[in-house]
Structures are given as C-alpha cells and as structure tokens.
C-alpha positions as CSV (number, residue, x, y, z in Angstrom):
1,M,229.1,254.6,3.8
2,S,229.7,253.6,0.1
3,D,226.9,253.2,-2.2
4,D,227.5,249.2,-2.1
5,E,227.2,249.3,1.9
6,K,224.2,251.4,1.7
7,R,222.5,248.9,-0.7
8,R,223.5,246.0,1.5
9,N,222.1,247.7,4.6
10,S,218.9,248.3,2.8
11,A,218.7,245.1,1.4
12,G,219.7,243.5,4.9
13,K,216.6,245.3,6.3
14,A,214.4,244.2,3.6
15,S,215.6,240.5,3.8
16,A,214.5,240.3,7.2
17,A,211.3,239.9,5.6
18,A,212.3,236.4,4.6
19,G,211.1,235.4,8.0
20,D,207.5,235.0,8.9
21,A,205.1,236.8,11.1
22,S,206.4,235.1,14.1
23,S,210.2,235.4,13.5
24,I,212.4,238.2,14.6
25,Q,212.1,241.2,12.1
26,L,214.8,243.7,12.1
27,G,214.1,247.2,10.5
28,I,211.0,245.9,8.6
29,D,208.8,248.0,6.6
30,D,205.6,246.5,7.9
31,S,203.6,248.1,5.2
32,M,205.3,245.7,2.7
33,G,204.6,242.6,4.7
34,H,206.8,239.7,4.5
35,L,206.8,235.8,3.9
36,H,205.6,233.3,6.7
37,R,207.5,230.4,7.9
38,R,204.7,227.9,7.8
39,L,206.1,224.9,6.1
40,N,206.6,221.9,8.2
41,N,209.1,218.9,7.9
42,R,206.8,216.6,6.2
43,Q,205.6,219.1,3.7
44,I,209.2,220.3,2.7
45,Q,210.3,216.6,2.5
46,L,207.5,215.8,0.0
47,I,207.8,219.1,-1.9
48,A,211.6,218.2,-2.3
49,A,210.8,214.9,-3.6
50,G,207.8,215.8,-5.7
51,G,209.3,219.1,-7.2
52,S,212.1,216.8,-8.8
53,I,209.5,214.5,-10.5
54,G,207.6,215.8,-13.4
55,T,206.8,215.0,-17.0
56,A,210.2,214.2,-18.1
57,L,210.8,211.4,-15.7
58,F,207.6,209.5,-17.1
59,I,207.4,210.8,-20.7
60,S,210.3,212.8,-22.2
61,I,212.9,210.2,-21.0
62,G,211.6,208.1,-23.8
63,G,213.6,210.5,-26.3
64,G,216.8,209.8,-24.5
65,L,216.1,206.2,-24.8
66,A,215.2,206.3,-28.6
67,K,218.3,208.3,-29.4
68,G,220.8,206.6,-27.3
69,G,219.6,203.4,-26.1
70,P,219.4,201.8,-22.7
71,G,223.1,201.7,-22.0
72,S,223.5,205.3,-22.9
73,L,220.5,206.3,-21.0
74,L,221.7,204.7,-17.7
75,I,225.1,206.1,-18.0
76,A,224.1,209.5,-18.9
77,Y,221.5,209.7,-16.0
78,T,224.0,208.1,-13.6
79,L,226.7,210.5,-14.6
80,Y,224.5,213.5,-14.3
81,S,223.0,212.5,-11.1
82,L,226.5,212.4,-9.6
83,V,227.2,215.9,-10.8
84,L,224.1,217.1,-9.3
85,A,225.0,215.4,-6.1
86,L,228.1,217.6,-6.0
87,V,225.9,220.7,-6.6
88,N,223.6,219.5,-3.9
89,N,226.6,219.1,-1.5
90,S,227.5,222.8,-2.2
91,I,224.1,224.4,-1.8
92,A,223.3,222.2,1.2
93,E,225.9,223.7,3.3
94,M,225.3,227.2,2.2
95,N,221.5,227.2,2.5
96,T,221.2,225.2,5.7
97,Y,223.5,227.8,7.4
98,M,221.7,230.8,5.6
99,P,218.0,229.9,4.8
100,V,217.2,233.3,3.4
101,A,214.3,234.3,1.0
102,G,215.5,233.5,-2.5
103,G,217.8,230.9,-1.4
104,F,220.8,230.6,-3.9
105,V,219.7,233.7,-5.8
106,R,220.6,236.0,-3.0
107,L,223.6,234.0,-1.8
108,A,225.2,234.5,-5.2
109,G,224.7,238.3,-5.0
110,Y,225.8,238.6,-1.4
111,W,228.8,236.3,-1.5
112,V,230.1,236.7,-5.0
113,D,229.0,239.7,-7.1
114,D,225.8,241.7,-7.2
115,A,225.7,241.2,-11.0
116,L,225.9,237.4,-10.5
117,G,222.9,237.6,-8.1
118,F,221.0,239.5,-10.7
119,V,221.6,236.8,-13.4
120,A,220.9,234.1,-11.0
121,G,217.5,235.7,-10.1
122,W,216.3,236.5,-13.5
123,N,217.6,233.3,-15.1
124,F,215.8,231.2,-12.4
125,F,212.7,233.2,-12.6
126,L,212.5,232.9,-16.3
127,Y,213.3,229.1,-16.3
128,E,210.7,228.4,-13.7
129,A,208.0,230.6,-15.4
130,L,208.6,229.2,-18.7
131,I,208.1,225.6,-17.5
132,I,204.7,226.2,-16.1
133,P,203.3,226.4,-19.7
134,F,205.3,223.3,-20.6
135,E,203.6,221.4,-17.8
136,I,200.1,222.7,-18.8
137,T,200.7,221.7,-22.4
138,A,201.9,218.3,-21.3
139,L,198.9,217.9,-19.2
140,T,196.5,218.8,-22.2
141,S,198.4,215.9,-24.0
142,V,198.1,213.5,-21.3
143,I,194.1,214.1,-21.2
144,S,194.1,213.3,-24.9
145,F,195.0,209.8,-24.0
146,W,191.4,209.3,-23.0
147,S,189.8,211.5,-25.5
148,P,191.7,212.7,-28.7
149,K,189.2,215.7,-29.0
150,A,191.2,217.2,-26.1
151,L,193.7,218.5,-28.6
152,E,191.0,220.4,-30.4
153,A,191.1,224.2,-30.1
154,G,188.0,224.6,-27.9
155,P,188.7,221.8,-25.4
156,T,192.5,222.7,-25.4
157,A,191.7,226.3,-24.5
158,G,189.2,225.2,-21.7
159,I,191.9,222.9,-20.1
160,C,194.5,225.6,-20.2
161,A,192.2,228.1,-18.5
162,A,191.2,225.5,-15.8
163,V,194.7,224.7,-14.8
164,I,195.7,228.2,-14.7
165,I,192.7,229.1,-12.5
166,C,193.7,226.0,-10.2
167,Y,197.4,227.2,-10.0
168,G,196.2,230.7,-9.2
169,L,193.9,229.6,-6.3
170,L,196.7,227.2,-4.7
171,N,199.3,229.9,-4.8
172,V,197.3,233.0,-3.9
173,L,196.2,231.4,-0.6
174,A,198.5,231.3,2.6
175,V,201.7,229.1,1.9
176,R,200.4,226.4,4.2
177,F,197.6,225.6,1.7
178,Y,200.3,225.3,-1.1
179,G,202.5,223.2,1.3
180,E,199.5,220.9,2.1
181,S,198.4,220.5,-1.4
182,E,201.8,219.7,-2.7
183,F,202.2,217.2,0.2
184,W,199.5,215.1,-1.2
185,L,200.2,215.7,-4.9
186,S,203.7,214.6,-4.2
187,G,202.5,211.5,-2.4
188,G,200.8,210.6,-5.7
189,K,204.0,210.9,-7.6
190,L,205.7,208.6,-5.1
191,I,202.9,206.1,-5.5
192,L,203.3,206.3,-9.5
193,I,207.0,205.9,-9.6
194,F,207.1,202.9,-7.3
195,L,204.2,201.5,-9.1
196,L,206.3,201.6,-12.3
197,F,209.2,200.1,-10.8
198,A,206.9,197.3,-9.5
199,F,205.5,196.8,-12.9
200,T,208.8,196.5,-14.5
201,F,210.3,194.1,-11.9
202,I,207.2,191.9,-12.0
203,T,206.9,191.8,-15.8
204,M,210.6,191.3,-16.5
205,C,210.2,188.1,-14.3
206,G,207.3,186.9,-16.4
207,G,204.5,188.3,-14.4
208,N,202.5,189.4,-17.5
209,P,199.7,188.3,-19.8
210,Q,202.3,186.7,-22.3
211,H,204.3,185.1,-19.4
212,D,207.3,186.4,-21.0
213,A,210.4,186.6,-18.6
214,Y,212.2,189.1,-20.8
215,G,214.6,190.2,-18.1
216,F,217.4,192.4,-19.6
217,R,216.8,191.1,-23.2
218,H,216.5,194.8,-24.5
219,F,220.1,195.5,-23.4
220,S,221.4,192.6,-25.8
221,N,218.6,192.7,-28.3
222,P,218.6,195.3,-29.9
223,G,221.5,196.4,-27.9
224,S,222.5,198.8,-25.1
225,F,223.8,201.5,-27.5
226,T,222.3,202.9,-30.7
227,T,223.3,205.6,-33.2
228,Y,221.9,209.1,-33.6
229,L,222.4,211.4,-36.7
230,S,225.7,209.5,-37.8
231,Q,226.7,206.0,-37.9
232,G,229.5,204.1,-36.1
233,D,231.3,205.5,-33.0
234,K,230.4,209.1,-33.8
235,G,226.8,208.2,-34.0
236,R,226.9,206.4,-30.6
237,F,228.5,209.4,-29.2
238,E,225.9,211.6,-30.5
239,G,223.3,209.2,-29.2
240,F,224.9,209.5,-25.6
241,L,224.8,213.3,-25.8
242,A,221.2,213.2,-26.8
243,A,220.6,211.0,-23.5
244,L,222.8,213.3,-21.5
245,F,220.8,216.4,-22.5
246,S,217.6,214.3,-21.6
247,A,219.2,214.0,-18.1
248,S,220.0,217.6,-17.9
249,F,216.4,218.5,-18.2
250,T,215.1,215.7,-16.0
251,V,217.3,215.5,-13.1
252,V,216.6,218.4,-10.8
253,G,215.9,219.0,-7.1
254,P,218.4,221.1,-5.1
255,E,217.0,224.4,-6.2
256,Y,213.5,223.8,-5.0
257,I,214.8,223.0,-1.5
258,S,216.9,226.3,-1.7
259,M,213.7,228.3,-2.6
260,V,211.6,226.9,0.2
261,S,214.1,227.4,3.0
262,A,212.9,230.9,3.9
263,E,209.4,229.6,4.6
264,A,210.4,226.5,6.6
265,Q,209.3,226.5,10.3
266,R,212.5,225.1,11.5
267,P,214.9,225.9,8.7
268,T,218.2,224.5,10.1
269,F,216.7,221.0,10.9
270,T,214.2,220.6,8.0
271,I,216.2,222.0,5.3
272,K,219.2,219.9,6.4
273,S,217.1,216.7,6.4
274,A,215.7,217.6,3.0
275,F,219.1,218.1,1.4
276,K,220.4,214.9,2.9
277,T,217.5,213.0,1.1
278,V,218.5,214.4,-2.3
279,Y,221.2,211.7,-2.7
280,Y,218.7,208.9,-2.2
281,R,216.3,210.6,-4.6
282,F,218.8,210.9,-7.3
283,C,219.6,207.3,-7.0
284,I,216.1,205.8,-6.7
285,F,214.1,208.2,-8.9
286,F,216.6,208.8,-11.9
287,I,219.2,206.3,-11.9
288,V,216.9,203.4,-11.2
289,G,214.3,205.1,-13.3
290,A,216.7,205.2,-16.4
291,L,217.3,201.6,-15.8
292,A,213.7,200.5,-15.5
293,V,212.8,202.3,-18.8
294,G,215.6,200.5,-20.6
295,I,214.4,197.2,-19.2
296,C,210.7,197.4,-20.2
297,C,211.1,199.2,-23.5
298,A,213.3,198.6,-26.6
299,Y,214.9,201.6,-28.2
300,N,213.7,200.5,-31.7
301,D,210.1,199.9,-30.5
302,T,208.0,201.0,-33.6
303,K,205.7,203.1,-31.5
304,L,208.7,204.8,-29.8
305,V,210.4,205.5,-33.0
306,D,207.3,206.9,-34.7
307,I,206.9,209.2,-31.8
308,Y,210.3,210.7,-31.8
309,F,211.5,210.3,-35.4
310,G,208.1,210.1,-37.4
311,A,204.8,211.9,-37.3
312,G,203.4,210.3,-34.3
313,G,204.8,212.4,-31.5
314,T,201.8,213.8,-29.5
315,G,203.6,214.1,-26.2
316,N,200.8,212.3,-24.5
317,A,200.9,209.4,-22.0
318,A,200.8,206.9,-24.8
319,S,204.3,208.2,-25.6
320,S,205.6,207.0,-22.3
321,P,208.0,204.3,-22.5
322,Y,206.1,202.5,-19.7
323,V,202.8,202.7,-21.4
324,I,204.2,201.4,-24.4
325,A,205.6,198.4,-22.7
326,M,202.1,197.8,-21.2
327,T,200.4,198.0,-24.5
328,N,203.0,195.6,-25.9
329,L,202.5,193.2,-23.1
330,G,198.7,193.2,-23.6
331,I,197.9,194.9,-20.3
332,T,194.7,196.9,-20.7
333,G,193.7,198.4,-17.3
334,L,196.8,199.7,-15.9
335,P,197.7,202.3,-18.5
336,H,194.6,204.2,-17.5
337,F,195.5,204.3,-13.9
338,V,199.1,205.3,-14.8
339,N,197.9,208.1,-16.9
340,F,195.8,209.4,-14.1
341,L,198.7,209.3,-11.8
342,I,200.9,211.1,-14.6
343,L,198.2,213.6,-14.8
344,T,198.4,214.6,-11.1
345,S,202.3,214.4,-11.3
346,I,202.3,217.0,-14.1
347,F,199.8,219.3,-12.3
348,S,201.9,219.1,-9.2
349,A,205.0,220.0,-11.2
350,G,203.5,223.2,-12.7
351,N,202.2,224.0,-9.1
352,T,205.8,224.0,-7.8
353,Y,207.1,226.0,-10.6
354,T,204.6,228.8,-10.1
355,Y,205.6,228.8,-6.4
356,C,209.4,229.0,-7.3
357,A,208.8,231.6,-9.9
358,T,206.9,233.8,-7.5
359,R,209.7,233.5,-4.7
360,A,212.5,234.0,-7.4
361,L,210.9,237.4,-8.2
362,Y,210.4,238.4,-4.9
363,S,214.1,237.6,-3.9
364,L,215.1,239.9,-6.7
365,S,213.1,242.7,-5.3
366,L,214.6,242.5,-1.8
367,E,218.1,243.2,-3.3
368,G,216.9,246.1,-5.6
369,R,217.4,243.9,-8.8
370,A,213.5,244.2,-9.5
371,P,210.9,247.2,-8.8
372,R,210.5,247.7,-5.0
373,F,206.7,247.5,-5.2
374,L,207.3,243.6,-5.8
375,R,208.4,243.3,-2.1
376,Y,204.9,243.7,-1.0
377,C,203.2,240.6,0.6
378,N,199.5,240.3,1.7
379,K,198.5,239.4,5.2
380,S,198.9,235.6,4.0
381,G,202.6,236.1,3.4
382,I,202.1,236.0,-0.4
383,P,204.1,238.2,-2.6
384,I,200.9,239.1,-4.6
385,Y,202.5,241.4,-7.1
386,C,205.2,238.8,-8.0
387,F,202.4,236.2,-8.2
388,C,200.4,238.3,-10.6
389,I,203.4,238.8,-13.0
390,T,204.2,234.9,-12.7
391,M,200.6,234.1,-13.7
392,L,201.0,235.8,-17.1
393,F,203.4,233.0,-18.2
394,P,201.0,230.1,-18.0
395,F,199.0,231.9,-20.9
396,L,201.7,230.7,-23.3
397,S,200.2,227.4,-23.0
398,F,197.5,228.9,-25.3
399,L,200.1,228.7,-28.1
400,Q,199.3,225.0,-28.5
401,V,195.8,225.8,-29.8
402,A,197.4,227.0,-33.1
403,N,200.7,225.1,-33.1
404,G,199.9,221.8,-31.6
405,S,201.1,220.4,-28.2
406,A,204.3,218.5,-29.6
407,K,205.8,221.5,-31.3
408,V,205.2,223.9,-28.2
409,L,206.7,221.2,-25.9
410,G,209.8,221.1,-28.2
411,W,210.2,224.7,-28.1
412,L,209.9,225.1,-24.3
413,I,212.3,222.1,-23.6
414,S,214.8,223.6,-25.9
415,I,214.7,227.0,-24.4
416,V,214.5,226.2,-20.6
417,T,217.1,223.5,-20.4
418,G,220.0,225.9,-20.8
419,G,218.6,228.0,-17.9
420,G,218.7,224.9,-15.6
421,L,222.3,224.4,-16.3
422,I,223.2,228.0,-15.7
423,T,221.4,227.7,-12.4
424,F,223.6,225.0,-11.1
425,M,226.7,226.6,-12.5
426,I,225.9,229.7,-10.3
427,M,225.5,227.4,-7.2
428,S,228.9,226.0,-7.8
429,I,230.4,229.5,-8.2
430,T,228.7,230.7,-5.2
431,F,230.1,227.9,-3.1
432,I,233.7,228.2,-4.3
433,N,233.8,231.8,-3.2
434,Y,232.0,231.0,0.0
435,H,234.6,228.3,0.6
436,R,237.5,230.9,0.1
437,A,235.8,233.3,2.4
438,C,235.7,230.7,5.2
439,V,239.4,229.8,4.7
440,A,240.2,233.6,4.8
441,Q,238.2,234.3,7.8
442,G,239.2,231.3,9.7
443,V,236.0,229.7,9.9
444,D,236.0,226.0,10.6
445,R,233.2,224.7,8.4
446,K,233.2,221.3,10.0
447,T,232.5,222.5,13.6
448,E,230.6,225.9,12.7
449,R,228.1,224.9,10.1
450,P,225.0,222.9,10.5
451,Y,225.9,220.9,7.4
452,Y,229.3,220.0,6.3
453,G,230.0,219.5,2.5
454,Y,232.6,216.8,2.0
455,F,235.2,216.8,-0.7
456,Q,235.2,220.5,-1.1
457,P,236.0,222.6,-2.9
458,Y,237.0,220.0,-5.4
459,G,233.4,218.7,-5.8
460,A,232.3,222.3,-6.8
461,Y,235.0,222.7,-9.3
462,I,234.0,219.4,-10.9
463,A,230.3,220.2,-10.9
464,L,231.1,223.6,-12.5
465,A,233.3,222.3,-15.2
466,V,230.8,219.6,-16.3
467,Q,228.0,222.2,-16.2
468,F,230.0,224.6,-18.2
469,V,230.8,222.0,-21.0
470,L,227.2,221.0,-21.1
471,V,226.1,224.8,-21.6
472,L,228.5,225.1,-24.5
473,A,227.5,221.8,-26.0
474,Y,223.8,222.0,-25.6
475,G,223.3,223.6,-29.0
476,Y,225.3,221.0,-30.7
477,Y,222.3,219.7,-32.7
478,A,222.0,223.0,-34.3
479,F,224.9,222.3,-36.4
480,R,223.9,218.8,-37.2
481,P,223.3,217.8,-40.0
482,K,223.4,221.4,-41.0
483,F,223.2,224.7,-39.2
484,D,219.7,225.7,-38.3
485,V,219.3,229.2,-37.0
486,E,215.9,228.5,-35.3
487,V,217.4,225.5,-33.3
488,F,220.4,227.6,-32.5
489,F,218.5,230.3,-30.7
490,Q,216.1,227.7,-29.2
491,N,219.2,226.1,-27.6
492,Y,221.3,229.0,-26.6
493,S,218.7,231.7,-25.9
494,M,219.1,231.4,-22.1
495,Q,222.9,231.3,-22.3
496,I,223.1,234.5,-24.5
497,L,220.7,236.1,-22.2
498,A,222.7,235.2,-19.0
499,V,225.8,236.8,-20.6
500,L,223.8,240.0,-21.5
501,L,222.3,240.4,-18.1
502,F,225.5,239.9,-16.4
503,V,227.5,242.4,-18.5
504,G,224.6,245.0,-18.5
505,W,224.2,245.0,-14.7
506,K,227.8,245.0,-13.9
507,V,228.4,248.1,-16.3
508,F,225.1,249.8,-15.4
509,K,225.5,249.4,-11.5
510,K,229.4,249.2,-11.6
511,T,229.3,246.1,-9.3
512,K,232.5,244.4,-8.0
513,Y,233.6,241.1,-7.2
514,I,233.4,240.5,-3.5
515,K,236.9,239.3,-2.2
516,P,237.0,236.4,0.2
517,H,237.9,238.5,3.3
518,E,235.1,240.9,2.5
519,V,232.3,238.3,2.2
520,D,229.6,238.8,4.9
521,L,229.3,235.4,6.6
522,V,227.2,236.7,9.4
523,W,224.4,238.5,7.4
524,E,221.0,237.0,8.5
525,R,222.3,234.3,10.8
526,P,221.7,236.1,14.0
527,Q,218.1,236.6,13.1
528,I,217.7,232.9,12.2
529,E,219.3,231.6,15.4
530,A,217.1,234.0,17.4
531,Y,214.1,232.7,15.5
532,E,215.0,229.2,16.1
533,A,215.4,229.8,19.7
534,T,211.7,230.6,20.1
535,F,211.0,226.9,19.9
536,T,210.3,225.1,23.2
537,E,210.1,221.8,21.9
538,P,212.7,219.5,20.0
539,P,212.2,219.1,16.2
540,V,210.0,216.4,15.0
541,G,211.2,214.0,12.3
542,F,209.5,213.4,9.1
543,W,208.0,209.8,10.2
544,T,206.9,211.1,13.5
545,E,205.0,213.9,11.6
546,M,203.5,211.2,9.4
547,A,202.4,209.1,12.2
548,Q,200.9,212.2,13.9
549,L,199.0,213.0,10.8
550,C,197.6,209.4,10.2
551,M,197.1,208.6,14.0
552,P,196.5,211.8,15.8
553,C,194.7,210.1,18.7
554,F,198.0,208.3,19.8
555,F,200.0,211.6,19.9
556,H,199.3,214.1,22.7
557,K,200.2,217.5,21.5
558,K,201.1,220.2,24.0
559,K,199.3,223.5,24.1
560,T,202.5,225.2,23.0
561,S,202.4,225.5,19.2
562,S,205.2,224.2,17.1
563,E,205.2,227.6,15.5
564,P,206.5,230.6,17.5
565,Q,203.7,232.8,18.3
566,S,203.7,236.5,19.6
567,E,203.0,235.4,23.1
568,H,206.3,233.5,23.2
569,W,208.1,236.8,23.2
570,I,206.7,237.4,26.9
571,G,206.8,233.8,27.7
572,W,210.7,233.5,27.4
573,L,210.9,236.3,30.0
574,K,210.2,234.9,33.4
575,P,210.2,237.2,36.6
576,G,213.7,238.1,37.5
577,E,215.2,236.8,34.2
578,G,216.7,238.5,31.2
579,F,216.6,237.5,27.4
580,V,220.1,237.0,26.3
581,L,220.6,238.1,22.7
582,P,222.0,235.1,20.6
583,T,225.6,235.3,19.6
584,P,226.4,234.3,15.8
585,S,228.4,231.3,15.5
586,T,230.8,232.6,13.1
587,S,233.1,235.6,12.8
588,V,232.0,238.6,11.2
589,S,233.6,239.4,7.8
590,L,236.4,241.8,7.9
591,G,235.1,244.1,5.1
592,Q,231.3,244.3,5.0
593,Q,230.9,244.6,8.9
594,A,233.3,245.8,11.5
595,K,235.6,243.3,13.0
596,R,234.1,241.8,16.1
597,D,236.0,242.8,19.3
598,Q,235.1,241.3,22.7
599,E,236.4,244.4,24.5
600,D,234.0,246.7,22.7
601,D,231.2,248.3,24.7
602,I,228.3,246.1,25.1
603,Y,224.8,247.4,24.5
604,S,222.7,246.9,27.7
605,V,219.2,247.6,29.0
606,S,218.9,248.9,32.4
607,E,215.8,249.6,34.6
608,S,217.5,252.7,35.9
609,S,217.8,254.0,32.3
610,E,216.4,257.7,31.9
611,D,216.1,257.2,28.2
612,E,212.6,257.7,26.9
613,D,212.7,254.0,25.5
614,G,213.7,252.6,28.8
615,Y,217.5,251.6,28.0
616,E,220.9,253.1,28.0
617,Y,224.5,252.2,26.8
618,E,226.8,250.8,29.5
619,D,230.4,249.3,29.6
620,E,229.5,245.8,30.6
621,D,231.0,242.2,29.9
622,E,227.5,240.7,29.7
623,P,225.1,240.4,26.6
624,A,222.1,242.7,26.3
625,K,219.1,242.0,28.5
626,Y,215.6,243.1,28.9
627,T,213.8,241.8,32.0
628,Y,210.3,240.6,32.5
629,A,209.9,243.2,35.2
630,Q,210.9,245.9,32.7
631,A,208.4,244.7,30.1
632,A,205.6,244.6,32.6
633,T,206.2,247.8,34.6
634,A,207.1,249.9,31.5
635,G,203.5,249.3,30.2
636,Y,204.5,247.9,26.8
637,D,202.0,245.9,25.0
638,E,203.1,242.9,22.8
639,H,203.4,244.9,19.7
640,R,205.3,247.7,21.3
641,F,207.6,245.2,23.2
642,I,208.5,243.4,20.0
643,S,209.3,246.7,18.2
644,F,211.4,247.7,21.2
645,F,213.3,244.6,21.1
646,N,213.8,244.8,17.3
647,S,215.4,248.3,17.7
648,I,217.7,246.9,20.4
649,Y,218.6,243.9,18.4
650,E,219.4,246.0,15.3
651,D,221.5,248.5,17.4
652,V,223.5,245.5,19.0
653,I,224.3,244.1,15.5
654,N,225.4,247.5,14.1
655,R,227.6,248.3,17.0
656,H,229.3,244.8,16.8
C-alpha cells in the first residue's frame, strides 16, 4: 500500500467522525469523539439565509454606492450574484451527494489534490477567523449610534470582551444550541431586510413625512454612474470596479451550507433544499438590496461622501445608506429600531463565522493537514481544541482601542476579501475534476446524484475565469493613484499566502494530482446512505417544521424520534429478518479502490459460524445479513452489537 493510500485509509476512518453519535461509525477512534448530526431543516435553512447576511449588506454597501453610483452597484451585484449562482450549482451537486465534515475543503483534497485541500482549509479557516474581529469591530461602531462614548477605549474593550464571551458560550455548547440561536438571530435578519425593502417602496411612493414621491429620481439625478479616482470613461470603469469589489465581499452563502452539511440530521434532503434556496436569496437579498440602496440614497449625498471620502467614516449604523435616507426624510424613530436589528445581524454573522472557522480547522485535522489532537471532540460533539484556537482571533478586535474602528474595519475587509475569492475558485476547480471523474467512470450524474447541476461543466469554467480575474484585479487600487506598499499587501496577502501554502505542501508532501479515473467517487457515501436508512419517517419540509414549532398542539409527534437513536439498531432487526447492507449508488473508482465485481465473494454472517465473533466468509450471491436472532442469542448488548456491525461493514467495503 502506497503512502498516499495509507493516508487516505487513515483519513477515511477518521472522516467517519463526520457523522454524529447516532450515525454509522466505521473504524472510529472513540477517544477522539466526533461531530453530531443535530441540525434540523428549519435551522439549516435559516443558517443558510442568515449566514449570507451581515454588516456588508446594510452598511458597507454604501461604499460601492458612493464610488460607483446606483447603476454600477446594481450591475455589479447582479453580475457577481450570477457568478456565485454558478458556484452554488457546482458545490450543491458535490456536497449533497457527499455531505462530509469540512465540506468543500475535504472534497478539494480528496478529488483533486491533497495540496489543494490544504490550501482550501487554511485559506477558509483564516478567512472566517479574521471576519470575526471585523464583525465585533462593526458591532462596537453600531452601538456608538446611541452613545458616542462606546468608541472610547474603556467601553470599546468592554464590548469586545462581552461579545467574545457570548460567542464562546454559544459555540462551546452542543451544536443544537448553536443551531437554535442562529435560527432566531437569522430570523431577525430576515425581518430587517424586508423591513428595509418595505421602507424603500413606501417612501419612494410618497409615504414619508415630506410626502416626496421620489421614485427612481436618484438614477437620473445625480445619475446612475459616477467616476472614481479618474474622470471620464476610465473613472466610471474604476467606479464599477469598486462596486464589483464591494459585491465580492458582500455576496456569499454556498460555503456556509457546505460547512454545516456534516451536522445535518438528514443531509441529502436538508442540504439539497438549502442549496436550492440560494438562488432566491441571491436575487432577493443582494440584487434587490442593491436596487433598494440606489433608490433611497443618492451617491453624492453629503453624509455618504463625508463617510467614504472625508473624515466622517465611523462605520456605525449612521453610515448605512438606509439610515441616511431615513434621516434625510425626517424619520426619527425607525433608525433606532433598524440599528437594533443591524446589531443583532452583526452579532449573528460573527457567531456563524466562529462556527465555520472551528469546523474548517477540524476538517484539516481529519486529513492530517493540521495536528492530530485537533480531531478531539467533547461529548457534545464540539471540536474543543479547534474552538479554543478559533477563539484567539476575536481578540484582534481590541486593535480598535488604539487605532479606531474605521481603520481596523478597512484593514480586515482588504485582507479577507481575497480569501473569499480563492474559496470560490477552489469550489469550481473541484467540480471540474469531479465532472471529469464522473465522465471517466461512466457515472450518470442526472440519475445517480441527489442534486443535478445544469449547464456543467461550462458554468464551473465561467465562474472560475471570473473569480480568477477578480483575484488578480483586487489589488488594482494599490497602484492608483500611485503605488502603495501597505495597500498592496492588504489586498494581496491571502493570494500570496495561498500560493505559498500550495507550493510548500506539494513539495513537502510530494502530493500528486488525482486523475479522473482515480478519483474516489464512493468514499463516505455508503456510510451516509446507511445513516439515512435509519430514519423511519419521511423528511419534513421547512414550513411543516415551522408550523410544528409555532403550533405544536396541532401536530401529533410519534414516539420514534426524527433522529436515529441507538435503539434503532435493534429496532431494524425483527425476528427472522436480516439487515441488508446498503449498496452505494455509484461505481467505485478504478484507482483508489478495487473495481467492484459482482462475481466476487460476498461477505456473509451465518448463525452456524464458528468464528469467535459469530460470523464467517461464504460464497453467496446475497448481501451480508445479521439476524435479530443472532443479535439476541449471541448475548450482545447494544454497544457490542454496534461495534460488531461496524467491523462487518468496514470489511465489506474493503473487500469490494
């Protein structure tokens, strides 16, 4: 066995920890613990929606408006949303089929190149970890809307400490507490964004204290496009670039669904549903959001200009284009309510980033790309050491005590945006090789995958090309109006780091590109299918779960839990019946595993076996079975029976 195969075998055993306590575990080192599948459909849907809504959509979007104008802003957000929709189309097919711990991070390493997985994991970890202090800094600034003293050293430090403690408590508890907290916090985000849309529509029609039906006035006066840095067409193009860079920081979403897939109760159903709703969120939240901002606030508004081109930039809620519009119209009470909802939105975003950074680091440890001790999960299924390392990054928010919130916000935005672009590039690269593997191995994606991505692989190539251009162009302003070394490294730090990580790991580990016919398209799919086979009830949709939450008295819940419990292992096996091992729905790769052959010996369990564990090998044309009678008469308790089943299952997979 080659070193690479040994690594994959070891990683495969560890990766079974991607399941939860009630899922099928193969070769797990129980002393390390594992993640738990505890997130239900409604929680994942709201996490997916709320994770994509943060400070940028309500506050930072004003920078794109001031530099590019409403026309450039709308075009830029529409264009980038379409590009991200192509990325979502790619990762949705892969992650719905293979909802493993670490999501796209481990898919990149397992289906393309271990070095690419190394880059994907560390880039995403740093990207998410560095956004946490960004959100804390923004939260401090939002509080200053009510009290400017919040920006003083003492109060600022106190706010930072309080938020860090809250993030710690919400993420150190079992994942269901994180899921429930994010469900309600994300609900507040949705209320906020639809409230702002309603405000825009009502006021543009004349429903404001000034009775001014301004409509689309700001698109004609002062205009749809403005110049930035230069005059004429060049200046308008640079303004469009500024709006596009704003969109690349604001428009996100698929990566968060990918990261929670390993902790979803019913991954194939819930993750598929979550990915499908991304297209609607891109349209409603980001495209309509960019349109609403351009309608309600002019790009040359004196307050907006002072914030982004003068000395008035504080980054607080007063710099939001919506709040500026409310102030201009003489609306006094609404800005305070909006500020409160923005506050909860920012807090929720930081909470999600803490979760994702922790899981990204955990996924690195599963594949040997981070120290082994980071694999350890406590009894609640929390990667506790990964969590502790992640919680060091929020302390960077204390930099604002000495440098001011606006400057720290600028630093963090410049540094992390490049990391987000690299993440989406890696998703597209992974899908391209996955698509080639499906073609090489004769897999019919349309019939053998839970989710089928249309317009592929062309969509992945288009998304990759656009992201690559943006990655290179992101530091454009470091050269305008003259070269600035500080700005250059702020804008290109993540890109340079990604290249160094890839080259360094590839040289050090001597990794090789995985050819299409060698890609392991089975991997953890048998475990996932076996886990999902434990459910005795059909999946419940989002609105049904919401109705059950709001009106529980109208819904009679059966005694059988929606989560597979240990007694289900025995519950499957009725007297005289056997449990049939699930068969993977796709062919095994020709390289990483032996080619599946229907005429090979089948591993079977027999009551007459003289083996000390109660089973033997036989040449039969039926799948492996273990009867209820055997489980009962052999005197196995639940724990021993589950362990025994795991050993059988692992041997079956190895032999096939």
